[in-house]
N, C-alpha and C positions, 0 to 999 in steps of 0.2 A: 506496500498499501503504498503511496506516495501524497505529499503534502503539501506538495509545489509544483507548479510549473515551471523545471527548470533544464534546461539544454540538456549542460552538464549532467544529467539523470542517463545511465545507460540503459534502451532500449529494450523489450521484454518483448517483444515479437517483432518481428514486419513483413508486412504485407503488403500483395503487386495493389495498382489497381483492377478492379474490380471483382477481387477476390472474397468472400463473405467467411468472415473470421467471428470466432466469439469473448464478449468479456465475460466475467465475474465480477462484479461487483458489493462491497460491504456497505453498511448505513451510513451514514451520516455520523454515529456515534461510533463507528469500526464496532460494531457490534455487545457494545459493553451492555446496554438497557434491553434487553428483550423479556424483563415482567413487570409489573406494575413497581412492585417494590424497588425497584431502582431505578433510581431519579439524578435529575441533570443538576450535582454537583461533582466537586473536585472529591470526594471520597467517593465518588461511585463512576466517574471517568475525570483522570487524572486531568485530563486534558483543559478541561475548563478553571481550573484556576486562571485567578487575574492576574493578563501579562501576559500570557500563555495565546500562542495560534495555532489554534487542535481545532479538526472537524473537516471534514466532506475526505476520507479517503481514497484518492482514486485507483483504478487501474494506467498502469503506463509506463514511460513513453511508448508506441505503439509508431516503427518507425512503415510511413508509406512509400514505396519503393520508387521514384520516378518525380520525386514532388522534392525542388527546390525553393529561394530563398525567392520571391516574384512570383511563384505560380497559387493558386489558387489550389485548395481540396472540398471537395464536395463528400460531404458522410451521408450517408444515406443507413437510417437507424431500418432495420428488414421485420425486426421483435425486438420486444420488451416481456420476460415472465418476471414479476415482481414475484415476492415470498410470498410464505403462508400468513406474517403478518409485518403488520411494520410497527412503527413508532410518532409520535408527537408530543411534547415536553413542550412546558413554560417554564425558561429559565428564567431561574432572579439574573433580574438586572438587565436579563431582554424584551425589548419589546415596549408599546407605546405608555402598554399602567406597570410597570416596573414600579413605579413609584404610587398610586394610585390609595389611596386612604377608604373611597369609595368601596371599589370596589378591588376589594382585599384577596377574593380567591383566583385571581387575574396577575399576583405575584408571584406565583409557585415557593416550592421546586413541584411539580406537579408530572407523571406521564400518565400517557394512555397509549395500551394497547388496544390495536385496530386489525383485527382481522380479516380478510381474504379469502376470499371466499372463488374457486374455480368457476367458471362462463360454459360457453355453450363447445367450446375446443378445447377443453379439458383444462385448461392453464387459465393464471394468472393473467393473461393478458387480455381478457374480455368480463373478467370477472366481479365481482362486487366486491366493496369494503364494510366491516360491518364497524360502523362506533359504538351502537348501544342496541338493543333490543329492538327498539322499533324506528332503530336511524339506520337507513343501508343505502347504498349508492351508488351509480357502476365507478367501478378501479378504471383511469383514466391517466397511467402512467406515460412517464416523461423522464426522462433524462436532464439533471437539477446541472450539474460542473461539466462542461465539456468546452475544452480549449487544444491549441496544442503553446508549444512556446514562443514565447516571447523573444522579440531581435534581442535583448540587453538585460533584463529582468530576472527577479526570480519573483516572483508573486505565489502568494497563497492559496491556498486551495477556497477557503473561506469569500477571504476578501478582494479578490482576485480578478478583474471586471475589465473587458475591454474589445478592440478591435478584434482579436487573438483570439476572442470567446471566455471561459470562465466559467465564476459563482452567475449565473442569470439566470437560470429558473423559470424559463420560458420551457410553460406548457405544451406550448408546438413540435417544440424541439422531442416528436413521437414518433407511433410508428407510420409507414412513408413516404416520413418527412425527411427533406434534405437540407443539409447545415452546411451551409458556405462557409469559408475561413480564409485568413489568407495564409500563406505557408513564408513563416521567419529563419526555419532553417531545412538544412538538407531532411530529407525526408518528414518535416512535416511536426513529427512526436505530438501525435495526440495523445492526452489525458479523457480519459471517462470515469465518473464516479455521479456522487450522491444522487440517485432515484428514487424517484417521488412514485409511489401508487396515486395520492392523489392529493391535487393544493386548489386553493380559492385560489384567486387575481390579489397580489400582492406579495404574497403571504406572512398575512400582517402582523403576527407574532415569532415570526422566524424561521419556525421549526412544522415542517407540512410531514405528509409522513413517508418516512422516514425508514426506506427498506433497502433492504438484499436485492438483489436483482443478476439474471442473465440476459449478454446482452448478444441479438446480432446485429453485424455492419458487412455494408463495405466503403470503399473509399478508391476516388476518382479523380484524376488533377486533369489540371484547365493550365496549360501552361501559361506561362508571359501575363496574365492579369490578375491585378485587384483591384479589392474593392473598402472602403472608406468605412465601414462596420460588416458585423457579421449579421447573412441576408440567410432567411430560409424559405423557400421552397412543399408548397404545399400538392396534395390531387389537384384542387379545384383555386389554389387562389398564393401567390407571395406573401414574403411579411419580411421588414427590414427592423432591423435590432438597433438598441443603439442606450446605452452605459453611463452615465450622467448625474449630476447636481448639478441645480433643484430639478423639478423632475419636468417642469416647463422647457429644458436644457434636453432631455433624453425622448422627448416627445418628440422636438425639433430639427433635434439628426436623424429621427428617423423619419421623417417627414422629409427631410429634405434627398438621403438615401433616399426612400422612395422615389423622391421624380428624377433623381439620375438612373436608378433603373428601370425606370419607365421610359424615359427619352432616349437611351444609349442601347439598352438594346431590346425593345421591344417595338419603335417606334412611333411615338406616342410624341405630338411634339407636345415643344414645353406650355405654351398658355394652356394648353390643353392638361397637359401633365398637375397643373399649379391647379386647378380648375376642378380636376375632380376629389381634390382633397381638404375642397371646400362644404363641394354641394355634392357629392354625390353618397347619399346613404347607407351604400352597402359598404365604405369605405368606415372601418374601426382600427381605432386605437385600442393596443393592450396596456396595464401598467402589469408585470408577469411579477416583479415586484418593487416592493417597496418597502424595506425591513429599517424600522427607524433605531440604524446605529450609527453612527459620523463616521465608521471606517468602510464603510459600502456606499455606493453608487445604486442611482434606480434606476428600474431595465424594464423600454417600455416599449414595443411594436406596433409598428403602420399596416396594415394586412387590407388588401385590393384581392376581386376574386378574379382571376382570369380572365374572364367572359368580356371585360374590359377590355384586353390587353389583342385581342385579334385583330 
């Protein structure tokens, strides 16, 4: 398990473009909280001690053959099979109500185990999440932390976010989606982890349905192509992502990148692209992550259906 995006780490796997490969990932707490009595406190999770930077263990790096600096890597998520359970925790000192007197139950520490039931496929890919006896929902697994080694920096798997990816908790990095990331190193050096079986927009108190998972992925290399921020392609839409603070800067960055994508790759006129983002009711803004901690940026996305791009 790795906790930093770092180009100096020796790759654990080499894959060819188009080759299908599988990755096993641990949950955000490193598997240390598996029952209700295990709490998000240093006594149970040593990495939560004040002043430490720990969490979101990742598998990697994965060396993508043929990728060079200045290329683009397209990562297709083929399958996400999550564990039979997940965990969500209210951590002391984390979240917007950490010091609340009125809502004292929200201060933590608190652990809640979420059961995952298999769906029609016989796996948890399309299963159910059981919060309580009366609250059940469809699981919607996605990869919360995914990125490549940055050009120079060494960044945390918890607070690292940027054009290279990172802990962006984007609910649309899911099965049948394709994520585009710049390659800053030979081989790209891909890291993946922090799978969530389900999450509400913003991940309000900072911890979703954290779970172990088995991932099936493929990578392609697009030579000599560079993009401002991560981009995502779904079966019927495209999404631009941006991590920044304040939130309006993240939204603006995603908007500007969407116009760039529409104009340069889909042949949409500049003025028409600009108008889409104001008057088209099918253009949506997503606030994927807005955790109230000064060490992280907010991640926003702008989505437009492909029907408007042909």
